[in-house]
OpenMM code with the backbone's topology and positions (N, CA, C; nanometers):
from openmm import Vec3, app, unit

residues = "MET LEU GLN LYS PRO TRP ALA ALA ARG HIS HIS PRO ALA TRP TRP ALA PHE ALA LEU HIS ARG ILE SER GLY LEU THR LEU VAL ILE PHE LEU PRO VAL HIS LEU LEU VAL LEU SER GLN ALA LEU ASP ASP PRO ARG GLN LEU ASP ARG PHE LEU THR TRP ALA ASP THR PRO LEU VAL LYS ILE ALA GLU THR ILE LEU VAL VAL LEU PHE ALA ALA HIS PHE ALA GLY GLY LEU ARG LEU LEU ALA LEU GLU PHE LEU PRO TRP GLN ASN SER GLN LYS THR PHE ILE ALA LEU ALA SER GLY PHE ALA LEU ALA VAL GLY ILE VAL PHE LEU LEU SER ALA PHE GLY GLY VAL ASP".split()
positions = [
    Vec3(-2.2422, -2.7194, -1.4794),
    Vec3(-2.1144, -2.7144, -1.5466),
    Vec3(-2.0069, -2.6717, -1.4464),
    Vec3(-1.8986, -2.7426, -1.4435),
    Vec3(-1.7891, -2.7112, -1.3534),
    Vec3(-1.6997, -2.6043, -1.4146),
    Vec3(-1.6601, -2.5101, -1.3307),
    Vec3(-1.5679, -2.4071, -1.3769),
    Vec3(-1.4268, -2.4446, -1.3368),
    Vec3(-1.3333, -2.3905, -1.4101),
    Vec3(-1.1937, -2.4099, -1.3735),
    Vec3(-1.1656, -2.3301, -1.2459),
    Vec3(-1.0910, -2.3876, -1.1525),
    Vec3(-1.0685, -2.3162, -1.0258),
    Vec3(-0.9911, -2.1859, -1.0428),
    Vec3(-0.9140, -2.1725, -1.1478),
    Vec3(-0.8341, -2.0519, -1.1680),
    Vec3(-0.9073, -1.9487, -1.2534),
    Vec3(-1.0280, -1.9780, -1.2993),
    Vec3(-1.0983, -1.8890, -1.3920),
    Vec3(-1.1272, -1.7527, -1.3302),
    Vec3(-1.1594, -1.7483, -1.2026),
    Vec3(-1.1930, -1.6209, -1.1378),
    Vec3(-1.0728, -1.5288, -1.1254),
    Vec3(-0.9542, -1.5824, -1.1391),
    Vec3(-0.8344, -1.5011, -1.1196),
    Vec3(-0.8068, -1.4061, -1.2350),
    Vec3(-0.8889, -1.4117, -1.3361),
    Vec3(-0.8753, -1.3169, -1.4465),
    Vec3(-0.9660, -1.1964, -1.4272),
    Vec3(-1.0481, -1.1978, -1.3242),
    Vec3(-1.1420, -1.0887, -1.2987),
    Vec3(-1.0729, -0.9792, -1.2162),
    Vec3(-1.0952, -0.8515, -1.2492),
    Vec3(-1.0318, -0.7429, -1.1732),
    Vec3(-1.0649, -0.7447, -1.0241),
    Vec3(-1.1832, -0.7911, -0.9874),
    Vec3(-1.2195, -0.7954, -0.8453),
    Vec3(-1.1313, -0.8945, -0.7693),
    Vec3(-1.0913, -1.0035, -0.8350),
    Vec3(-1.0027, -1.0988, -0.7677),
    Vec3(-0.8667, -1.0346, -0.7441),
    Vec3(-0.8173, -0.9600, -0.8425),
    Vec3(-0.6883, -0.8927, -0.8269),
    Vec3(-0.6958, -0.7849, -0.7191),
    Vec3(-0.8101, -0.7159, -0.7096),
    Vec3(-0.8284, -0.6175, -0.6028),
    Vec3(-0.8267, -0.6870, -0.4666),
    Vec3(-0.8924, -0.8025, -0.4579),
    Vec3(-0.8912, -0.8818, -0.3347),
    Vec3(-0.7482, -0.9237, -0.2993),
    Vec3(-0.6746, -0.9745, -0.3973),
    Vec3(-0.5380, -1.0215, -0.3722),
    Vec3(-0.4478, -0.9063, -0.3279),
    Vec3(-0.4591, -0.7916, -0.3947),
    Vec3(-0.3779, -0.6757, -0.3573),
    Vec3(-0.4128, -0.6288, -0.2166),
    Vec3(-0.5404, -0.6330, -0.1816),
    Vec3(-0.5816, -0.5909, -0.0478),
    Vec3(-0.5226, -0.6837, 0.0578),
    Vec3(-0.5218, -0.8133, 0.0320),
    Vec3(-0.4639, -0.9087, 0.1275),
    Vec3(-0.3123, -0.8912, 0.1382),
    Vec3(-0.2450, -0.8793, 0.0247),
    Vec3(-0.0989, -0.8646, 0.0247),
    Vec3(-0.0585, -0.7345, 0.0931),
    Vec3(-0.1290, -0.6262, 0.0623),
    Vec3(-0.0949, -0.4984, 0.1249),
    Vec3(-0.1205, -0.5039, 0.2754),
    Vec3(-0.2256, -0.5708, 0.3172),
    Vec3(-0.2526, -0.5848, 0.4602),
    Vec3(-0.1435, -0.6629, 0.5313),
    Vec3(-0.1000, -0.7724, 0.4713),
    Vec3(0.0085, -0.8511, 0.5317),
    Vec3(0.1386, -0.7719, 0.5369),
    Vec3(0.1663, -0.6960, 0.4324),
    Vec3(0.2873, -0.6138, 0.4297),
    Vec3(0.2831, -0.5091, 0.5404),
    Vec3(0.1690, -0.4477, 0.5595),
    Vec3(0.1563, -0.3474, 0.6653),
    Vec3(0.1672, -0.4098, 0.8043),
    Vec3(0.1169, -0.5314, 0.8204),
    Vec3(0.1296, -0.6013, 0.9491),
    Vec3(0.2765, -0.6303, 0.9797),
    Vec3(0.3537, -0.6618, 0.8786),
    Vec3(0.4971, -0.6861, 0.8982),
    Vec3(0.5703, -0.5553, 0.9249),
    Vec3(0.5304, -0.4486, 0.8552),
    Vec3(0.5992, -0.3204, 0.8674),
    Vec3(0.5782, -0.2550, 1.0036),
    Vec3(0.4587, -0.2646, 1.0584),
    Vec3(0.4264, -0.1904, 1.1801),
    Vec3(0.5194, -0.2215, 1.2980),
    Vec3(0.5485, -0.3466, 1.3314),
    Vec3(0.6418, -0.3714, 1.4422),
    Vec3(0.7828, -0.3183, 1.4140),
    Vec3(0.8261, -0.3272, 1.2892),
    Vec3(0.9584, -0.2738, 1.2539),
    Vec3(0.9592, -0.1221, 1.2726),
    Vec3(0.8528, -0.0574, 1.2306),
    Vec3(0.8413, 0.0875, 1.2452),
    Vec3(0.8445, 0.1275, 1.3933),
    Vec3(0.7712, 0.0547, 1.4762),
    Vec3(0.7706, 0.0846, 1.6196),
    Vec3(0.9073, 0.0589, 1.6826),
    Vec3(0.9779, -0.0419, 1.6356),
    Vec3(1.1127, -0.0690, 1.6851),
    Vec3(1.2064, 0.0470, 1.6531),
    Vec3(1.1978, 0.0969, 1.5309),
    Vec3(1.2830, 0.2093, 1.4915),
    Vec3(1.2495, 0.3332, 1.5740),
    Vec3(1.1216, 0.3578, 1.5965),
    Vec3(1.0836, 0.4731, 1.6782),
    Vec3(1.1319, 0.4585, 1.8223),
    Vec3(1.1337, 0.3366, 1.8725),
    Vec3(1.1816, 0.3165, 2.0094),
    Vec3(1.3315, 0.3429, 2.0203),
    Vec3(1.4034, 0.3343, 1.9094),
    Vec3(1.5464, 0.3652, 1.9116),
    Vec3(1.5707, 0.5106, 1.9493),
    Vec3(1.4794, 0.5983, 1.9134),
    Vec3(1.4945, 0.7396, 1.9483),
    Vec3(1.4924, 0.7584, 2.0996),
    Vec3(1.4186, 0.6736, 2.1692),
    Vec3(1.4131, 0.6834, 2.3149),
    Vec3(1.5362, 0.6224, 2.3802),
    Vec3(1.5872, 0.5141, 2.3230),
    Vec3(1.7002, 0.4431, 2.3823),
    Vec3(1.8339, 0.5086, 2.3505),
    Vec3(1.8595, 0.5311, 2.2228),
    Vec3(1.9897, 0.5831, 2.1810),
    Vec3(1.9724, 0.6661, 2.0539),
    Vec3(1.9717, 0.7971, 2.0661),
    Vec3(1.9521, 0.8820, 1.9481),
    Vec3(2.0579, 0.8608, 1.8393),
    Vec3(2.1800, 0.8225, 1.8789),
    Vec3(2.2843, 0.7980, 1.7776),
    Vec3(2.2502, 0.6771, 1.6915),
    Vec3(2.1913, 0.5746, 1.7527),
    Vec3(2.1502, 0.4566, 1.6761),
    Vec3(2.0391, 0.4933, 1.5781),
    Vec3(1.9476, 0.5784, 1.6199),
    Vec3(1.8425, 0.6257, 1.5298),
    Vec3(1.9024, 0.7068, 1.4154),
    Vec3(2.0019, 0.7900, 1.4456),
    Vec3(2.0672, 0.8684, 1.3397),
    Vec3(2.1344, 0.7776, 1.2373),
    Vec3(2.1977, 0.6693, 1.2830),
    Vec3(2.2594, 0.5740, 1.1892),
    Vec3(2.1528, 0.5089, 1.1014),
    Vec3(2.0398, 0.4735, 1.1618),
    Vec3(1.9315, 0.4142, 1.0838),
    Vec3(1.8783, 0.5133, 0.9818),
    Vec3(1.8605, 0.6385, 1.0221),
    Vec3(1.8089, 0.7394, 0.9299),
    Vec3(1.9068, 0.7671, 0.8166),
    Vec3(2.0360, 0.7586, 0.8433),
    Vec3(2.1354, 0.7726, 0.7367),
    Vec3(2.1219, 0.6580, 0.6377),
    Vec3(2.1052, 0.5366, 0.6889),
    Vec3(2.0842, 0.4213, 0.6004),
    Vec3(1.9540, 0.4354, 0.5232),
    Vec3(1.8511, 0.4869, 0.5882),
    Vec3(1.7198, 0.5000, 0.5247),
    Vec3(1.7185, 0.6055, 0.4154),
    Vec3(1.8230, 0.6851, 0.4072),
    Vec3(1.8299, 0.7899, 0.3051),
    Vec3(1.8884, 0.7386, 0.1735),
    Vec3(1.9181, 0.6104, 0.1637),
    Vec3(1.9733, 0.5544, 0.0397),
    Vec3(1.8619, 0.5330, -0.0632),
    Vec3(1.8966, 0.5363, -0.1928),
    Vec3(1.7940, 0.5228, -0.2979),
    Vec3(1.7151, 0.3919, -0.2908),
    Vec3(1.7796, 0.2817, -0.2573),
    Vec3(1.7092, 0.1538, -0.2508),
    Vec3(1.6008, 0.1562, -0.1425),
    Vec3(1.6323, 0.2160, -0.0293),
    Vec3(1.5342, 0.2260, 0.0787),
    Vec3(1.4218, 0.3211, 0.0387),
    Vec3(1.4550, 0.4285, -0.0326),
    Vec3(1.3512, 0.5215, -0.0801),
    Vec3(1.2536, 0.4501, -0.1733),
    Vec3(1.3048, 0.3638, -0.2590),
    Vec3(1.2178, 0.2876, -0.3496),
    Vec3(1.1311, 0.1902, -0.2696),
    Vec3(1.1913, 0.1247, -0.1702),
    Vec3(1.1136, 0.0337, -0.0848),
    Vec3(1.0056, 0.1104, -0.0083),
    Vec3(1.0385, 0.2303, 0.0392),
    Vec3(0.9385, 0.3131, 0.1070),
    Vec3(0.8255, 0.3503, 0.0121),
    Vec3(0.8603, 0.3798, -0.1120),
    Vec3(0.7586, 0.4145, -0.2112),
    Vec3(0.6645, 0.2974, -0.2343),
    Vec3(0.7201, 0.1775, -0.2455),
    Vec3(0.6361, 0.0581, -0.2622),
    Vec3(0.5442, 0.0419, -0.1411),
    Vec3(0.5982, 0.0652, -0.0223),
    Vec3(0.5176, 0.0549, 0.0993),
    Vec3(0.4049, 0.1581, 0.1006),
    Vec3(0.4348, 0.2807, 0.0576),
    Vec3(0.3312, 0.3846, 0.0533),
    Vec3(0.2240, 0.3486, -0.0489),
    Vec3(0.2653, 0.2944, -0.1644),
    Vec3(0.1674, 0.2516, -0.2653),
    Vec3(0.0793, 0.1406, -0.2087),
    Vec3(0.1394, 0.0452, -0.1391),
    Vec3(0.0604, -0.0623, -0.0786),
    Vec3(-0.0341, -0.0088, 0.0286),
    Vec3(0.0123, 0.0888, 0.1074),
    Vec3(-0.0753, 0.1494, 0.2077),
    Vec3(-0.1930, 0.2202, 0.1407),
    Vec3(-0.1635, 0.2975, 0.0354),
    Vec3(-0.2706, 0.3682, -0.0356),
    Vec3(-0.3665, 0.2690, -0.1015),
    Vec3(-0.3120, 0.1606, -0.1558),
    Vec3(-0.3973, 0.0582, -0.2170),
    Vec3(-0.4848, -0.0085, -0.1115),
    Vec3(-0.4293, -0.0334, 0.0055),
    Vec3(-0.5071, -0.0947, 0.1132),
    Vec3(-0.6173, 0.0006, 0.1602),
    Vec3(-0.5831, 0.1274, 0.1732),
    Vec3(-0.6811, 0.2279, 0.2135),
    Vec3(-0.7933, 0.2391, 0.1104),
    Vec3(-0.7557, 0.2543, -0.0164),
    Vec3(-0.8558, 0.2692, -0.1224),
    Vec3(-0.9369, 0.1407, -0.1396),
    Vec3(-0.8713, 0.0261, -0.1271),
    Vec3(-0.9435, -0.1008, -0.1356),
    Vec3(-1.0422, -0.1173, -0.0215),
    Vec3(-1.0047, -0.0699, 0.0965),
    Vec3(-1.0970, -0.0736, 0.2095),
    Vec3(-1.2179, 0.0160, 0.1866),
    Vec3(-1.1944, 0.1336, 0.1285),
    Vec3(-1.3070, 0.2213, 0.0945),
    Vec3(-1.3970, 0.1559, -0.0097),
    Vec3(-1.3353, 0.0867, -0.1052),
    Vec3(-1.4132, 0.0161, -0.2076),
    Vec3(-1.4998, -0.0919, -0.1426),
    Vec3(-1.4428, -0.1647, -0.0480),
    Vec3(-1.5202, -0.2684, 0.0216),
    Vec3(-1.6333, -0.2081, 0.1045),
    Vec3(-1.6075, -0.0940, 0.1675),
    Vec3(-1.7148, -0.0276, 0.2414),
    Vec3(-1.8267, 0.0158, 0.1478),
    Vec3(-1.7893, 0.0676, 0.0318),
    Vec3(-1.8911, 0.1065, -0.0665),
    Vec3(-1.9696, -0.0157, -0.1122),
    Vec3(-1.8999, -0.1254, -0.1307),
    Vec3(-1.9652, -0.2491, -0.1727),
    Vec3(-2.0652, -0.2977, -0.0675),
    Vec3(-2.0303, -0.2821, 0.0591),
    Vec3(-2.1164, -0.3291, 0.1674),
    Vec3(-2.2348, -0.2370, 0.1940),
    Vec3(-2.2112, -0.1061, 0.1905),
    Vec3(-2.3127, -0.0137, 0.2400),
    Vec3(-2.3885, 0.0626, 0.1320),
    Vec3(-2.3412, 0.0617, 0.0094),
    Vec3(-2.4118, 0.1300, -0.0985),
    Vec3(-2.4898, 0.0281, -0.1801),
    Vec3(-2.5917, 0.0722, -0.2512),
    Vec3(-2.6646, -0.0216, -0.3368),
    Vec3(-2.5719, -0.0799, -0.4434),
    Vec3(-2.5985, -0.2048, -0.4804),
    Vec3(-2.5148, -0.2738, -0.5789),
    Vec3(-2.5176, -0.1996, -0.7121),
    Vec3(-2.4006, -0.1862, -0.7704),
    Vec3(-2.3882, -0.1225, -0.9012),
    Vec3(-2.3086, -0.2143, -0.9912),
    Vec3(-2.3311, -0.2009, -1.1186),
    Vec3(-2.2533, -0.2795, -1.2139),
    Vec3(-2.1181, -0.2157, -1.2426),
    Vec3(-2.0896, -0.1051, -1.1779),
    Vec3(-1.9644, -0.0343, -1.2047),
    Vec3(-1.8575, -0.0656, -1.0996),
    Vec3(-1.8538, -0.1881, -1.0504),
    Vec3(-1.7525, -0.2242, -0.9514),
    Vec3(-1.6116, -0.2126, -1.0089),
    Vec3(-1.5976, -0.2375, -1.1397),
    Vec3(-1.4661, -0.2227, -1.2024),
    Vec3(-1.4202, -0.0775, -1.1971),
    Vec3(-1.5148, 0.0159, -1.2007),
    Vec3(-1.4796, 0.1573, -1.1893),
    Vec3(-1.4229, 0.1862, -1.0508),
    Vec3(-1.4835, 0.1298, -0.9463),
    Vec3(-1.4303, 0.1470, -0.8113),
    Vec3(-1.2891, 0.0892, -0.8007),
    Vec3(-1.2670, -0.0248, -0.8637),
    Vec3(-1.1345, -0.0869, -0.8619),
    Vec3(-1.0340, 0.0026, -0.9333),
    Vec3(-1.0735, 0.0566, -1.0484),
    Vec3(-0.9841, 0.1448, -1.1242),
    Vec3(-0.9539, 0.2725, -1.0463),
    Vec3(-1.0539, 0.3296, -0.9807),
    Vec3(-1.0316, 0.4501, -0.9006),
    Vec3(-0.9375, 0.4220, -0.7835),
    Vec3(-0.9561, 0.3092, -0.7173),
    Vec3(-0.8683, 0.2730, -0.6058),
    Vec3(-0.7253, 0.2529, -0.6543),
    Vec3(-0.7085, 0.1879, -0.7681),
    Vec3(-0.5746, 0.1660, -0.8236),
    Vec3(-0.5105, 0.2976, -0.8646),
    Vec3(-0.5873, 0.3826, -0.9287),
    Vec3(-0.5350, 0.5129, -0.9697),
    Vec3(-0.4946, 0.5982, -0.8511),
    Vec3(-0.5747, 0.5950, -0.7454),
    Vec3(-0.5415, 0.6687, -0.6237),
    Vec3(-0.4100, 0.6189, -0.5645),
    Vec3(-0.3950, 0.4874, -0.5551),
    Vec3(-0.2733, 0.4302, -0.4972),
    Vec3(-0.1506, 0.4676, -0.5794),
    Vec3(-0.1613, 0.4609, -0.7108),
    Vec3(-0.0474, 0.4968, -0.7956),
    Vec3(-0.0160, 0.6454, -0.7866),
    Vec3(-0.1179, 0.7297, -0.7803),
    Vec3(-0.0945, 0.8739, -0.7690),
    Vec3(-0.0233, 0.9077, -0.6381),
    Vec3(-0.0668, 0.8467, -0.5290),
    Vec3(-0.0010, 0.8688, -0.4003),
    Vec3(0.1439, 0.8217, -0.4072),
    Vec3(0.1675, 0.7076, -0.4700),
    Vec3(0.3033, 0.6559, -0.4833),
    Vec3(0.3927, 0.7467, -0.5653),
    Vec3(0.3402, 0.8019, -0.6737),
    Vec3(0.4197, 0.8920, -0.7578),
    Vec3(0.4546, 1.0191, -0.6812),
    Vec3(0.3572, 1.0752, -0.6104),
    Vec3(0.3844, 1.1956, -0.5309),
    Vec3(0.4888, 1.1657, -0.4240),
    Vec3(0.4780, 1.0509, -0.3569),
    Vec3(0.5759, 1.0147, -0.2542),
    Vec3(0.7137, 0.9951, -0.3152),
    Vec3(0.7212, 0.9279, -0.4293),
    Vec3(0.8502, 0.9040, -0.4935),
    Vec3(0.9158, 1.0352, -0.5331),
    Vec3(0.8389, 1.1264, -0.5899),
    Vec3(0.8946, 1.2569, -0.6258),
    Vec3(0.9405, 1.3325, -0.5017),
    Vec3(0.8646, 1.3225, -0.3948),
    Vec3(0.9021, 1.3884, -0.2707),
    Vec3(1.0272, 1.3247, -0.2098),
    Vec3(1.0370, 1.1923, -0.2171),
    Vec3(1.1512, 1.1217, -0.1578),
    Vec3(1.2818, 1.1577, -0.2265),
    Vec3(1.2762, 1.1837, -0.3561),
    Vec3(1.3976, 1.2170, -0.4290),
    Vec3(1.4100, 1.3668, -0.4547),
    Vec3(1.3315, 1.4474, -0.3834),
    Vec3(1.3491, 1.5916, -0.3882),
    Vec3(1.2767, 1.6624, -0.5000),
    Vec3(1.1805, 1.5984, -0.5652),
    Vec3(1.1108, 1.6617, -0.6764),
    Vec3(0.9924, 1.7458, -0.6338),
    Vec3(0.9312, 1.7148, -0.5197),
    Vec3(0.8135, 1.7872, -0.4717),
    Vec3(0.8363, 1.8213, -0.3253),
    Vec3(0.8030, 1.9431, -0.2873),
    Vec3(0.8176, 1.9833, -0.1459),
    Vec3(0.6868, 1.9792, -0.0743),
] * unit.nanometer
topology = app.Topology()
chain = topology.addChain("A")
for resn in residues:
    res = topology.addResidue(resn, chain)
    for name in ("N", "CA", "C"):
        topology.addAtom(name, app.Element.getBySymbol(name[0]), res)
């Protein structure tokens, strides 16, 4: 019996796979930009100060929060994949996915509260 090609996309493991790929690509794009900004401190501290002033705006704080959530999701998803590879197979893979998602959201909430001055 032939399955529909999109049928697997309703499974939580497929969404975990997709989030892991998207977060990885986002981090690959972010890393060179981050290194460029850090290099500004060596070249011209005033240019870095202007960037940091811009980075203190609410829109950038929200974008940073999304980036931190994606980083946490990538980290937790990687741990889930390591567990999948090195631990005996369990039927509770959805639990690992839920734990990874919960971890990523918790890290994002803490970062968001910290970014807007709610947590020190």
